[in-house]
N, C-alpha and C positions, 0 to 999 in steps of 0.2 A: 143305692151310693149315685149312680147315675142318674134318678131319677129326680133324688136331691139336686147335682148338679142345675139340672132342665130349670124346675124350679126358681132356686136361686138369681138363675137367667135371665130367667122370662118378669118376676117379681122386678128386679133392675130393673128393667125396659122400663119399664112399667114406670115407675115411680119416676127415672126417666122425665119419661112422658109427661108427666100430670107435674113435674115439677118445668117442661119446657111453658106447657096448658097456664099454670101459676103463672109462672115472670111473663109473659104473654099478658096475660089479664091483666095484671097491676098494671106494665107498661103503658094499657089504655087509661084506665086511672090515672095515672101521673099524667096523664096529654090533657087533662082538665085544665091544669095549667095553675095550682096555686100555691104549688110547692118547688122550693128551688130542690133537695132533693131529700133522703125518707134510707130507711132501713129494714128489713125483714128476718127474724127467725122465727122459726117453727121449731117445737123441740117435744122431745119424750123421755121419758128415763134410761134409753139408750145414748141417747144423746139427740146429734143436729137433722132433725130431719131434713127440712130445708131453710137458706139465709139468701137474704140478696138487697144488695143497697141497687136505688136509682135514684138519678137527675144525677143533680150538682153540688159536689163540696164549696166550691168554689166557680161561681158562675164567670166571671173576668179573664179567671183565669182556664177555665172550661175543664175546669178538673169536675174527674167525676164522683158521687158517692158508693162508698161499695160496704162492704158487708167488716170491714176493717177501720172506716173512717173514727173517727169517737170523735166523742162529745158527750158536753153536760149534762143528765138525764134528769135533772134537777129531782122528784121526790123519793124515783125509785130506789134516790138515796137511805134514804129512813127507814129499808128493810135492813139493810146493810150495821144501821146500830144496832138492831134489836139480835140478827146470829152473834155480833162482838158482845153483847149485853149477857148471851146465854153463855156462850165462851167463856168469860168470866167468872159467868156464876157456877160455871163447870169446873174452872180451877182454884174455888174457896176465896173470890175478889172480895166479892159482895153476894147481896142476894136482891132478885125485884122489887120483893114487900120489906127492904129495906127504906128509911128514910134518908131523901133523899141529904138533907143534914149535915147526916154523917161524915161525907164523903166532901162538900166542899169545903174550899176556903174563904166561904164569903157566905153571909143566912138570907137561905130562901122565904118565906111564909106568906100564904095567903093572906095578906089585913083582913080581910072581913073573919077569916076562922084563924086567928094566931097562934093557938093550941093545937090545931092539929097540923099533925105532920103531913106533907107532900110522899110518897113514896113511887119508887124508880117504876115500881109498874104502873102506875095514874100514870107517869110521862108517856110510859109508849102507849099505852091506848086512849090518850090524848083526853082524856077524864080528871089531868090535875087541878086542873082552874087557871091555868096559865093561858094568856091572851096573847094572838101577837098585837103590839102593840104600833102607832104610825111609825114609830123609830127604824121598826126591824122593816118599811122597804126602803125608806128616807136613809141611812144608813148604810142596809145590812149588803149592798151593789159597791164594788168596788172598780176600775180602771186596771187594765191592767197592763195600761200601758200611758202615757200622759196625750200622748201624740198619734193620734187615732187616723190624721188624713181625713177622704171622705165618710169614711164610715160612721153612722149615725150613732149621737150621745143622747140615750136616756137622760132624764131629768135628776132623774133619782138617784144616774150613776155616781161615784165619789172620785175622787180625784185619787191616785195611788199612795199619795202620801199623807192621805187619811185614813187609811187602812187602821185598821186599830187589832186587836188581840182578841181570837176568839173567845177567851176566857174575862177578861173585860167588859167585851164587848155585852155579853151578861149578864156582868156582876150592875152596866152601870142600867139597864133596864129592870134587874130584878130587885135587886136587892135597895133599902132602905135607904141607904146612902148614894148609889147613885144618879146619876146628874139624869137620867132621862128617868130614872122612875117616877112610878105614879099610881096611885090607888088602885084605876082602871084598867092598868095592866092584868090584872086579875079580876075573874068572876065571885057576881055577888055569892056563889055556892061550893058547898062546903068538898073537899078533894074527895076524888072517888064520884061525885055525885052524879058531874054532867057531862056530856062527853062534848069538845069545844077544839076542833083539828089547829094547835099550834107547832108553827116552824123552831119556833124559839126554844119548847116545851123539850122538843128533840136535840138540836142543841146541847141543849143543857143535859140532856140524857147521857151522851155522848161524850157533854163535861166532868159529869160524876163516872166513866168506867175510864177517862184517862186520870184522875186523881184516887181510884179504888187500886188503881194497876200499876201506875206508875209511870204510865207505857203513851204516846203521842196516840191518840185514834188512827192516824195516817197509821202511824206503823204497824199497831197490834192488826189492826184491820190487812193489812199486807201481811203479816205473822200467819194471821189464823184461818182468812178467807183468800186474797191473789193466788196468793203460793201454790198453796193445797190446790186451790183448782187449775191450777194454770191462767192465768187471767193476766198474760203477760204484758195488757195493753191498759192496763186501768192504773189509773190514781188518784187524787187528792189535788193534788195542785199543779200546773203543768209544768214544771219541773221536774213529773213526776211521770209523765207522759211524752211519747214521742211527735212533738207539736207538730210537726210537719204531716202529722195523718188526720189534725183537729180540721172540724170543718167550719168551713165564713160559718155563722149566726145572720139570719135577715130578720128587719124586723115587716118586709114585707118581700115580693115574688124580685124586687129590683135594687132594691134600698138594705146592704152591709151595716149591720153593727156592728159595731166597737164590741174587742173581747173582752170581757170582764171576769170577773170571781167575785163567791160569796162569804162573806167575814164571816157567818154562821153558817159554815162550807158542811159539817154533817148531811145538816136540811137536805141537803140539794146540792151537794158540789162534787160528786163524785164522775169522771171523765172516764168516758167507755167506750167500747162498738155492739155493737150488735153477737158480734161474732164472740166476743169475752162473755160481756150476759148470757146469751147463752147458754157458756158452761157453766155460767149460778143458779140459771133458770132448773139445767138440771139435777143440779145438785139440791133444788127444791124441790120438785116432784122426789126425788127419791129420798128423799127425808120426810116427804111428808107418806111416802111408803117405809119409812123404819129402817131406810137404804144407807139414809146420806154420810157421809165421809168426814166432814165439820166438825157435825155438833153427834151429843150419843142419841140415841134414839128419847127417852126421855127430855131434853131439851125441845129436840124437834116435837116430840107432841104438847112443851108449855107453846112454841112459837107460833101454832096451827091453832091451838084452842080461839074457840072463841070468846071474850072477855065481856062483852057488854049485850044488855036487855031493852028491851023499850024503856026501860028509869034513865034510861041515859041518854034519852032522844027527845026532842020535840016532841019531831017528825023523819020517819026513816024512808031511805031513798030504797026502792027494793026492782032495781035496775041492776040486769045482767053483767055491768062492773062497775055498782060504785063501790068503792074502797072503802066508805064510810059507815055502811051500812052494819058491819061489823068489826071487830079488830083483835087481832092474836099480838105477839109482841112485836108492833110498829109492822104486822104485815094485815094487808086490808081486807075483810073477807065480804063475797058480796050475799046478798041475799038465795044467790039461786048458784050456789057454790063455785063460784071460782075465789081463785085467791090470789094475791099481786098487789100494784099498787100503780095508779097513772100519775104522770107528774110535768108539770111546766112552771117554763121560767121563761125569761124576757128570747125572743127564737129556735124557744124549745115546746116540744110538745113528747109525750110520752106516755108508752102504754106497756105493760107486763104482767102479764097471767097465767096461772094453768088450770085449768077445767077439774075439777075433784074426783069428775065422773071418768072421762077419758083418758085420762090424766098427761093427758096434750096441755103444754103449753106457745104462748102467742108475744113475740116484741114487735114496739113499733117506735121508732126510733124518726122526726123531725125537724130539720135544722128551719125553720117558719114562721114569723109567728103566723095564727090560726086567725084567718078571717072566716064570715060566713061560709063563701063558696070554699075555702081551704078547711074547714071544718066537715065542712059535707064531703071531702075527699079523702079527709084524716079518714071520714066512719066508714069511709065506702074501701078504704084501702082493709081497714079489722077487719069488717063485712068479708073481706073475700077473702082471704086468712082465717074465718071459722066456715067457711065454704070447702075450700081447702085441708084442714085441719083433719077431721076424718081421714078425704081419700091417702095423705097420704103413713 
């Protein structure tokens, strides 16, 4: 008993010293000076091993970026669509192999293959043949406020009075009666045949879920994901979170970006902290190990099951964190056993992955657009987390 206590004390001291060393190393990387603020987390199936925020969430106000600072996390958000769809399938509300038109109030078909149904599963693996049209960028970002002072307003940020309801936005692009509909919004490939990463298809999957369950996507994810995992700092809209904890976003080290929201919000609009997302990543790891609590074992097997082959790709990138090498249910799978997702939006860069061999996961949030030097700093931070994940 005494020996166990001494071992635990020794281990705790060692872990603390490792954490201090990692913090010091991260501070040295931050000193490169190309990122305003960031946060990181390292987790395993037992919980958080390390979490830290560095830099500024508001440079002008000298406000620090912490593990509890919140921001939108871009395309990591898509993994929540996958979890939600599998929960809806468990509840008997839909089946992944159902045609999407079974649940939509408007028809969506590939005009090159009008007699071939698009399925929910094809949306989740980016093989639906739906492309992201230019209209996605032109009308998909809407300012939070009309008056943004000195904050930069990107040319594609729309005025708040131009906001359009999510379902209507999808209809205008994908339905033949929509004002932005074009045949070239679809690939000239049969649904299910070719991988083509699609934000619009992801948003459509969330809209299918809403129609199948009779519940908004935001409420469904709150009930079945956020509350069970105690993700109290997370939400899809500004009014659902404590906005005082939200970081400013920056187009470069000095220039503040105006706050914006996404019309097609399920594809990239989740607002959360690295501390909250760390709880989610712990759940993904335990789910991979068949001990998850928000989905059953069969659903987790489905979530992580590789769905693509070489035939779905023209060329496959075998990099360690390429989340497009293979797909589960909106879950990126790299050629080197890393599962998770990357994300990028104006002023936002994010990574979330876990190693299927070591069962250790990592998260990185950045609040600044990355120039060439910023990309190097981002990579240096990530590699430093890699170095320490085995030590912790």
